[in-house]
NUGU-149971 format. One record per residue (C-alpha): z, x, y; chain. Coordinates in pm, whole numbers, plus 50000, padded with zeros to 5 digits. Example, Ala and Ser with C-alpha at 12.3 -4.5 7.8 and 13.67 -1.06 7.14 Angstrom:
2
<zagu zz="50780" xx="51230" yy="49550" cadena="A"/>
<zagu zz="50714" xx="51367" yy="49894" cadena="A"/>
This chain:
310
<zagu zz="36368" xx="29700" yy="50616" cadena="A"/>
<zagu zz="36305" xx="30025" yy="50793" cadena="A"/>
<zagu zz="35955" xx="30163" yy="50807" cadena="A"/>
<zagu zz="35884" xx="30399" yy="50518" cadena="A"/>
<zagu zz="35577" xx="30583" yy="50409" cadena="A"/>
<zagu zz="35547" xx="30788" yy="50089" cadena="A"/>
<zagu zz="35265" xx="31040" yy="50036" cadena="A"/>
<zagu zz="35174" xx="31217" yy="49721" cadena="A"/>
<zagu zz="35216" xx="31592" yy="49766" cadena="A"/>
<zagu zz="34864" xx="31644" yy="49629" cadena="A"/>
<zagu zz="34730" xx="31502" yy="49958" cadena="A"/>
<zagu zz="34987" xx="31630" yy="50203" cadena="A"/>
<zagu zz="35150" xx="31969" yy="50221" cadena="A"/>
<zagu zz="35380" xx="31900" yy="50515" cadena="A"/>
<zagu zz="35757" xx="31902" yy="50464" cadena="A"/>
<zagu zz="35937" xx="31578" yy="50533" cadena="A"/>
<zagu zz="36277" xx="31452" yy="50625" cadena="A"/>
<zagu zz="36567" xx="31357" yy="50401" cadena="A"/>
<zagu zz="36560" xx="31035" yy="50206" cadena="A"/>
<zagu zz="36819" xx="30914" yy="50453" cadena="A"/>
<zagu zz="36767" xx="31118" yy="50768" cadena="A"/>
<zagu zz="37051" xx="30941" yy="50942" cadena="A"/>
<zagu zz="37295" xx="31084" yy="50682" cadena="A"/>
<zagu zz="37225" xx="31457" yy="50721" cadena="A"/>
<zagu zz="37589" xx="31511" yy="50629" cadena="A"/>
<zagu zz="37858" xx="31286" yy="50492" cadena="A"/>
<zagu zz="38056" xx="31113" yy="50762" cadena="A"/>
<zagu zz="38379" xx="31289" yy="50842" cadena="A"/>
<zagu zz="38678" xx="31109" yy="50681" cadena="A"/>
<zagu zz="38942" xx="31363" yy="50776" cadena="A"/>
<zagu zz="39306" xx="31255" yy="50780" cadena="A"/>
<zagu zz="39334" xx="31240" yy="51163" cadena="A"/>
<zagu zz="39034" xx="31005" yy="51181" cadena="A"/>
<zagu zz="39161" xx="30778" yy="50903" cadena="A"/>
<zagu zz="39509" xx="30773" yy="51052" cadena="A"/>
<zagu zz="39362" xx="30673" yy="51392" cadena="A"/>
<zagu zz="39176" xx="30382" yy="51237" cadena="A"/>
<zagu zz="39481" xx="30282" yy="51038" cadena="A"/>
<zagu zz="39695" xx="30272" yy="51350" cadena="A"/>
<zagu zz="39441" xx="30048" yy="51523" cadena="A"/>
<zagu zz="39441" xx="29811" yy="51223" cadena="A"/>
<zagu zz="39823" xx="29803" yy="51218" cadena="A"/>
<zagu zz="39834" xx="29720" yy="51588" cadena="A"/>
<zagu zz="39578" xx="29444" yy="51542" cadena="A"/>
<zagu zz="39766" xx="29292" yy="51246" cadena="A"/>
<zagu zz="40093" xx="29308" yy="51440" cadena="A"/>
<zagu zz="39934" xx="29120" yy="51729" cadena="A"/>
<zagu zz="39803" xx="28861" yy="51481" cadena="A"/>
<zagu zz="40148" xx="28846" yy="51319" cadena="A"/>
<zagu zz="40004" xx="28953" yy="50983" cadena="A"/>
<zagu zz="40205" xx="29149" yy="50727" cadena="A"/>
<zagu zz="40085" xx="29496" yy="50627" cadena="A"/>
<zagu zz="40092" xx="29579" yy="50259" cadena="A"/>
<zagu zz="40309" xx="29891" yy="50203" cadena="A"/>
<zagu zz="40129" xx="30192" yy="50039" cadena="A"/>
<zagu zz="39807" xx="29990" yy="50013" cadena="A"/>
<zagu zz="39586" xx="30300" yy="50015" cadena="A"/>
<zagu zz="39783" xx="30468" yy="49736" cadena="A"/>
<zagu zz="39778" xx="30151" yy="49528" cadena="A"/>
<zagu zz="39400" xx="30116" yy="49566" cadena="A"/>
<zagu zz="39340" xx="30484" yy="49480" cadena="A"/>
<zagu zz="39560" xx="30460" yy="49172" cadena="A"/>
<zagu zz="39389" xx="30145" yy="49055" cadena="A"/>
<zagu zz="39039" xx="30288" yy="49100" cadena="A"/>
<zagu zz="39126" xx="30606" yy="48915" cadena="A"/>
<zagu zz="39202" xx="30399" yy="48603" cadena="A"/>
<zagu zz="38878" xx="30199" yy="48613" cadena="A"/>
<zagu zz="38597" xx="30320" yy="48387" cadena="A"/>
<zagu zz="38247" xx="30192" yy="48470" cadena="A"/>
<zagu zz="38056" xx="30013" yy="48197" cadena="A"/>
<zagu zz="37723" xx="30163" yy="48102" cadena="A"/>
<zagu zz="37459" xx="29889" yy="48065" cadena="A"/>
<zagu zz="37131" xx="29960" yy="47896" cadena="A"/>
<zagu zz="36823" xx="29889" yy="48109" cadena="A"/>
<zagu zz="36686" xx="29619" yy="47880" cadena="A"/>
<zagu zz="37023" xx="29437" yy="47903" cadena="A"/>
<zagu zz="37057" xx="29469" yy="48282" cadena="A"/>
<zagu zz="36978" xx="29136" yy="48455" cadena="A"/>
<zagu zz="36970" xx="29325" yy="48790" cadena="A"/>
<zagu zz="36743" xx="29603" yy="48673" cadena="A"/>
<zagu zz="36495" xx="29748" yy="48925" cadena="A"/>
<zagu zz="36121" xx="29708" yy="48882" cadena="A"/>
<zagu zz="36013" xx="30068" yy="48946" cadena="A"/>
<zagu zz="35678" xx="30152" yy="49098" cadena="A"/>
<zagu zz="35441" xx="30289" yy="48830" cadena="A"/>
<zagu zz="35340" xx="30636" yy="48938" cadena="A"/>
<zagu zz="35057" xx="30699" yy="48694" cadena="A"/>
<zagu zz="34817" xx="30476" yy="48891" cadena="A"/>
<zagu zz="34955" xx="30485" yy="49242" cadena="A"/>
<zagu zz="34748" xx="30566" yy="49553" cadena="A"/>
<zagu zz="34814" xx="30872" yy="49761" cadena="A"/>
<zagu zz="35014" xx="30664" yy="50012" cadena="A"/>
<zagu zz="35277" xx="30399" yy="49943" cadena="A"/>
<zagu zz="35455" xx="30184" yy="50203" cadena="A"/>
<zagu zz="35733" xx="29925" yy="50209" cadena="A"/>
<zagu zz="35903" xx="29801" yy="49895" cadena="A"/>
<zagu zz="35675" xx="29991" yy="49655" cadena="A"/>
<zagu zz="35758" xx="30319" yy="49829" cadena="A"/>
<zagu zz="36132" xx="30257" yy="49802" cadena="A"/>
<zagu zz="36095" xx="30177" yy="49428" cadena="A"/>
<zagu zz="35958" xx="30519" yy="49334" cadena="A"/>
<zagu zz="36165" xx="30656" yy="49042" cadena="A"/>
<zagu zz="36160" xx="31010" yy="49181" cadena="A"/>
<zagu zz="36356" xx="30899" yy="49489" cadena="A"/>
<zagu zz="36646" xx="30766" yy="49279" cadena="A"/>
<zagu zz="36683" xx="31029" yy="49008" cadena="A"/>
<zagu zz="37024" xx="31190" yy="48946" cadena="A"/>
<zagu zz="37078" xx="31503" yy="49149" cadena="A"/>
<zagu zz="37049" xx="31720" yy="48836" cadena="A"/>
<zagu zz="36691" xx="31596" yy="48791" cadena="A"/>
<zagu zz="36586" xx="31627" yy="49155" cadena="A"/>
<zagu zz="36456" xx="31948" yy="49304" cadena="A"/>
<zagu zz="36555" xx="31992" yy="49667" cadena="A"/>
<zagu zz="36367" xx="32255" yy="49867" cadena="A"/>
<zagu zz="36539" xx="32299" yy="50203" cadena="A"/>
<zagu zz="36346" xx="32408" yy="50508" cadena="A"/>
<zagu zz="36583" xx="32586" yy="50750" cadena="A"/>
<zagu zz="36385" xx="32486" yy="51058" cadena="A"/>
<zagu zz="36340" xx="32116" yy="50990" cadena="A"/>
<zagu zz="36627" xx="32060" yy="50741" cadena="A"/>
<zagu zz="36377" xx="31870" yy="50530" cadena="A"/>
<zagu zz="36397" xx="31788" yy="50160" cadena="A"/>
<zagu zz="36136" xx="31753" yy="49895" cadena="A"/>
<zagu zz="36188" xx="31519" yy="49598" cadena="A"/>
<zagu zz="36029" xx="31587" yy="49263" cadena="A"/>
<zagu zz="36079" xx="31443" yy="48918" cadena="A"/>
<zagu zz="35929" xx="31246" yy="48637" cadena="A"/>
<zagu zz="35881" xx="30875" yy="48601" cadena="A"/>
<zagu zz="35997" xx="30666" yy="48309" cadena="A"/>
<zagu zz="35680" xx="30756" yy="48118" cadena="A"/>
<zagu zz="35752" xx="31125" yy="48153" cadena="A"/>
<zagu zz="35469" xx="31183" yy="48400" cadena="A"/>
<zagu zz="35540" xx="31441" yy="48668" cadena="A"/>
<zagu zz="35510" xx="31328" yy="49026" cadena="A"/>
<zagu zz="35576" xx="31481" yy="49363" cadena="A"/>
<zagu zz="35642" xx="31250" yy="49658" cadena="A"/>
<zagu zz="35780" xx="31296" yy="50007" cadena="A"/>
<zagu zz="35953" xx="31027" yy="50204" cadena="A"/>
<zagu zz="35864" xx="30985" yy="50572" cadena="A"/>
<zagu zz="36046" xx="30764" yy="50823" cadena="A"/>
<zagu zz="35820" xx="30755" yy="51130" cadena="A"/>
<zagu zz="36077" xx="30563" yy="51339" cadena="A"/>
<zagu zz="36428" xx="30694" yy="51382" cadena="A"/>
<zagu zz="36702" xx="30556" yy="51613" cadena="A"/>
<zagu zz="36437" xx="30317" yy="51749" cadena="A"/>
<zagu zz="36210" xx="30604" yy="51863" cadena="A"/>
<zagu zz="35925" xx="30800" yy="51712" cadena="A"/>
<zagu zz="36060" xx="31046" yy="51456" cadena="A"/>
<zagu zz="35846" xx="31343" yy="51557" cadena="A"/>
<zagu zz="36098" xx="31592" yy="51425" cadena="A"/>
<zagu zz="35986" xx="31535" yy="51065" cadena="A"/>
<zagu zz="35613" xx="31566" yy="51146" cadena="A"/>
<zagu zz="35393" xx="31853" yy="51250" cadena="A"/>
<zagu zz="35252" xx="31648" yy="51538" cadena="A"/>
<zagu zz="35280" xx="31318" yy="51720" cadena="A"/>
<zagu zz="34940" xx="31218" yy="51583" cadena="A"/>
<zagu zz="35058" xx="31255" yy="51226" cadena="A"/>
<zagu zz="35355" xx="31023" yy="51299" cadena="A"/>
<zagu zz="35129" xx="30765" yy="51457" cadena="A"/>
<zagu zz="34892" xx="30776" yy="51163" cadena="A"/>
<zagu zz="35178" xx="30674" yy="50932" cadena="A"/>
<zagu zz="35274" xx="30388" yy="51167" cadena="A"/>
<zagu zz="34913" xx="30270" yy="51167" cadena="A"/>
<zagu zz="34913" xx="30274" yy="50788" cadena="A"/>
<zagu zz="35237" xx="30075" yy="50769" cadena="A"/>
<zagu zz="35122" xx="29813" yy="51024" cadena="A"/>
<zagu zz="34780" xx="29778" yy="50866" cadena="A"/>
<zagu zz="34908" xx="29730" yy="50513" cadena="A"/>
<zagu zz="35174" xx="29482" yy="50634" cadena="A"/>
<zagu zz="34910" xx="29271" yy="50809" cadena="A"/>
<zagu zz="34676" xx="29286" yy="50515" cadena="A"/>
<zagu zz="34918" xx="29244" yy="50226" cadena="A"/>
<zagu zz="35193" xx="29029" yy="50381" cadena="A"/>
<zagu zz="35004" xx="28818" yy="50632" cadena="A"/>
<zagu zz="34667" xx="28813" yy="50462" cadena="A"/>
<zagu zz="34476" xx="28937" yy="50770" cadena="A"/>
<zagu zz="34199" xx="29181" yy="50670" cadena="A"/>
<zagu zz="34138" xx="29478" yy="50898" cadena="A"/>
<zagu zz="33787" xx="29352" yy="50976" cadena="A"/>
<zagu zz="33941" xx="29061" yy="51167" cadena="A"/>
<zagu zz="34159" xx="29278" yy="51395" cadena="A"/>
<zagu zz="33876" xx="29290" yy="51650" cadena="A"/>
<zagu zz="33913" xx="28914" yy="51705" cadena="A"/>
<zagu zz="34290" xx="28916" yy="51753" cadena="A"/>
<zagu zz="34523" xx="28987" yy="52045" cadena="A"/>
<zagu zz="34851" xx="29165" yy="51983" cadena="A"/>
<zagu zz="35189" xx="29175" yy="52160" cadena="A"/>
<zagu zz="35376" xx="29506" yy="52154" cadena="A"/>
<zagu zz="35756" xx="29473" yy="52193" cadena="A"/>
<zagu zz="35898" xx="29804" yy="52316" cadena="A"/>
<zagu zz="36263" xx="29919" yy="52353" cadena="A"/>
<zagu zz="36432" xx="29865" yy="52690" cadena="A"/>
<zagu zz="36461" xx="30244" yy="52725" cadena="A"/>
<zagu zz="36117" xx="30388" yy="52642" cadena="A"/>
<zagu zz="35908" xx="30694" yy="52710" cadena="A"/>
<zagu zz="35590" xx="30629" yy="52897" cadena="A"/>
<zagu zz="35387" xx="30869" yy="52682" cadena="A"/>
<zagu zz="35500" xx="30685" yy="52364" cadena="A"/>
<zagu zz="35384" xx="30354" yy="52505" cadena="A"/>
<zagu zz="35047" xx="30503" yy="52595" cadena="A"/>
<zagu zz="35005" xx="30633" yy="52242" cadena="A"/>
<zagu zz="35090" xx="30294" yy="52094" cadena="A"/>
<zagu zz="34830" xx="30129" yy="52322" cadena="A"/>
<zagu zz="34570" xx="30382" yy="52215" cadena="A"/>
<zagu zz="34663" xx="30325" yy="51847" cadena="A"/>
<zagu zz="34630" xx="29947" yy="51870" cadena="A"/>
<zagu zz="34319" xx="29930" yy="52084" cadena="A"/>
<zagu zz="34115" xx="30233" yy="51974" cadena="A"/>
<zagu zz="34225" xx="30290" yy="51613" cadena="A"/>
<zagu zz="34315" xx="29944" yy="51491" cadena="A"/>
<zagu zz="34053" xx="29777" yy="51716" cadena="A"/>
<zagu zz="34259" xx="29480" yy="51844" cadena="A"/>
<zagu zz="34086" xx="29289" yy="52125" cadena="A"/>
<zagu zz="34370" xx="29292" yy="52379" cadena="A"/>
<zagu zz="34735" xx="29383" yy="52407" cadena="A"/>
<zagu zz="35036" xx="29270" yy="52607" cadena="A"/>
<zagu zz="35354" xx="29477" yy="52636" cadena="A"/>
<zagu zz="35706" xx="29355" yy="52699" cadena="A"/>
<zagu zz="36064" xx="29482" yy="52664" cadena="A"/>
<zagu zz="36267" xx="29359" yy="52371" cadena="A"/>
<zagu zz="36564" xx="29224" yy="52573" cadena="A"/>
<zagu zz="36335" xx="29006" yy="52786" cadena="A"/>
<zagu zz="36159" xx="28873" yy="52473" cadena="A"/>
<zagu zz="36502" xx="28797" yy="52318" cadena="A"/>
<zagu zz="36611" xx="28589" yy="52617" cadena="A"/>
<zagu zz="36275" xx="28411" yy="52623" cadena="A"/>
<zagu zz="36306" xx="28325" yy="52255" cadena="A"/>
<zagu zz="36661" xx="28195" yy="52315" cadena="A"/>
<zagu zz="36539" xx="27975" yy="52599" cadena="A"/>
<zagu zz="36750" xx="28137" yy="52872" cadena="A"/>
<zagu zz="36648" xx="28335" yy="53179" cadena="A"/>
<zagu zz="36962" xx="28547" yy="53224" cadena="A"/>
<zagu zz="37181" xx="28702" yy="52953" cadena="A"/>
<zagu zz="37344" xx="29019" yy="52826" cadena="A"/>
<zagu zz="37149" xx="29122" yy="52516" cadena="A"/>
<zagu zz="37326" xx="29334" yy="52251" cadena="A"/>
<zagu zz="37102" xx="29459" yy="51970" cadena="A"/>
<zagu zz="37295" xx="29605" yy="51676" cadena="A"/>
<zagu zz="37045" xx="29769" yy="51444" cadena="A"/>
<zagu zz="37050" xx="30006" yy="51151" cadena="A"/>
<zagu zz="37024" xx="30326" yy="51352" cadena="A"/>
<zagu zz="37087" xx="30226" yy="51711" cadena="A"/>
<zagu zz="37281" xx="29985" yy="51933" cadena="A"/>
<zagu zz="37127" xx="29879" yy="52266" cadena="A"/>
<zagu zz="37276" xx="29676" yy="52549" cadena="A"/>
<zagu zz="37073" xx="29533" yy="52837" cadena="A"/>
<zagu zz="37133" xx="29275" yy="53104" cadena="A"/>
<zagu zz="36850" xx="29040" yy="53192" cadena="A"/>
<zagu zz="36848" xx="28841" yy="53514" cadena="A"/>
<zagu zz="36578" xx="28583" yy="53581" cadena="A"/>
<zagu zz="36348" xx="28737" yy="53320" cadena="A"/>
<zagu zz="36379" xx="29094" yy="53448" cadena="A"/>
<zagu zz="36564" xx="29370" yy="53263" cadena="A"/>
<zagu zz="36813" xx="29542" yy="53497" cadena="A"/>
<zagu zz="36744" xx="29914" yy="53459" cadena="A"/>
<zagu zz="37096" xx="30022" yy="53560" cadena="A"/>
<zagu zz="37249" xx="29815" yy="53281" cadena="A"/>
<zagu zz="37058" xx="29966" yy="52990" cadena="A"/>
<zagu zz="37261" xx="30152" yy="52725" cadena="A"/>
<zagu zz="37138" xx="30294" yy="52394" cadena="A"/>
<zagu zz="37379" xx="30435" yy="52134" cadena="A"/>
<zagu zz="37237" xx="30644" yy="51850" cadena="A"/>
<zagu zz="37435" xx="30490" yy="51567" cadena="A"/>
<zagu zz="37439" xx="30157" yy="51387" cadena="A"/>
<zagu zz="37472" xx="29985" yy="51055" cadena="A"/>
<zagu zz="37355" xx="30288" yy="50855" cadena="A"/>
<zagu zz="37645" xx="30490" yy="50987" cadena="A"/>
<zagu zz="37888" xx="30217" yy="50885" cadena="A"/>
<zagu zz="37740" xx="30225" yy="50534" cadena="A"/>
<zagu zz="37780" xx="30603" yy="50515" cadena="A"/>
<zagu zz="38137" xx="30590" yy="50649" cadena="A"/>
<zagu zz="38229" xx="30310" yy="50409" cadena="A"/>
<zagu zz="38094" xx="30509" yy="50118" cadena="A"/>
<zagu zz="38292" xx="30815" yy="50219" cadena="A"/>
<zagu zz="38610" xx="30602" yy="50235" cadena="A"/>
<zagu zz="38531" xx="30461" yy="49889" cadena="A"/>
<zagu zz="38489" xx="30810" yy="49747" cadena="A"/>
<zagu zz="38814" xx="30916" yy="49913" cadena="A"/>
<zagu zz="38990" xx="30635" yy="49724" cadena="A"/>
<zagu zz="38847" xx="30720" yy="49379" cadena="A"/>
<zagu zz="38556" xx="30482" yy="49374" cadena="A"/>
<zagu zz="38471" xx="30426" yy="49002" cadena="A"/>
<zagu zz="38107" xx="30511" yy="49049" cadena="A"/>
<zagu zz="38182" xx="30872" yy="49132" cadena="A"/>
<zagu zz="37819" xx="30983" yy="49092" cadena="A"/>
<zagu zz="37698" xx="30783" yy="49391" cadena="A"/>
<zagu zz="37464" xx="30987" yy="49616" cadena="A"/>
<zagu zz="37351" xx="30786" yy="49911" cadena="A"/>
<zagu zz="37194" xx="31089" yy="50077" cadena="A"/>
<zagu zz="36954" xx="31171" yy="49791" cadena="A"/>
<zagu zz="36912" xx="30853" yy="49595" cadena="A"/>
<zagu zz="36749" xx="30544" yy="49742" cadena="A"/>
<zagu zz="36893" xx="30321" yy="49472" cadena="A"/>
<zagu zz="37249" xx="30433" yy="49553" cadena="A"/>
<zagu zz="37189" xx="30373" yy="49924" cadena="A"/>
<zagu zz="37084" xx="30016" yy="49852" cadena="A"/>
<zagu zz="37393" xx="29970" yy="49635" cadena="A"/>
<zagu zz="37615" xx="30080" yy="49923" cadena="A"/>
<zagu zz="37424" xx="29848" yy="50160" cadena="A"/>
<zagu zz="37488" xx="29557" yy="49920" cadena="A"/>
<zagu zz="37861" xx="29634" yy="49898" cadena="A"/>
<zagu zz="37883" xx="29647" yy="50277" cadena="A"/>
<zagu zz="37700" xx="29316" yy="50324" cadena="A"/>
<zagu zz="37904" xx="29132" yy="50062" cadena="A"/>
<zagu zz="38255" xx="29266" yy="50123" cadena="A"/>
<zagu zz="38275" xx="29401" yy="50476" cadena="A"/>
<zagu zz="38337" xx="29175" yy="50774" cadena="A"/>
<zagu zz="38398" xx="29197" yy="51148" cadena="A"/>
<zagu zz="38743" xx="29120" yy="51285" cadena="A"/>
<zagu zz="38770" xx="29047" yy="51655" cadena="A"/>
């Protein structure tokens, strides 16, 4: 799960990024692009000696247009979501409880979006299931594997959110109270392509703010080869927002081989959703850009029904 941090607007007046900052706009599904992908698929199927279904896209679109979704009441839904109660929440929420805020999954007609022309940021307001008004802002301190300083007023504010996320994860998930951090050593795994200033800030955060006793730093590709028990390898990391490729030889990352692409699984999810909408997807109200619940639905569909063909 990507790092997330939700603050109550009563305690923070800064504007934040979109619920899904990686989907500032819907992925282009223009006819030339779709035709190019279709041609590649046809060539692949021809090589594999597989038969192409004639007018498959038209058949799918016609079938979907006739399907009417069933409306299931919440108390009858076996897959219903346990929403985070907002009448007794703290000023900051992280992790699963942050993603389960009702105001981040309201229909677009019930969500107020206040656009900031400089930061392209959105503000989400609404009411919970008890009718209580709440005002929350979603922050994603890490974007494309790097610090997301664009959605913050300063680097320090971004690091404060990361400290909050790490501290709560250690305390709540691992059962390590903050008072014991001073007795622990920590290993910081950094991207193969990193900024020296960012690493310095992380060191200061872990040693001065979180009070860890010592720290060791290593690149992620070298750690991956060490964990796999090999000394030389080509490491390909396909993530949600970035894809990185690095070659490791005898435990050393070769600097000339490092590549980082600013797209990943989230872009596939957005593109898949756009294709579904182009083919009359029955759930026509899906809004992956503004509704966290819809984004998770699209992620589930991708994980269950999409596959990689070599």
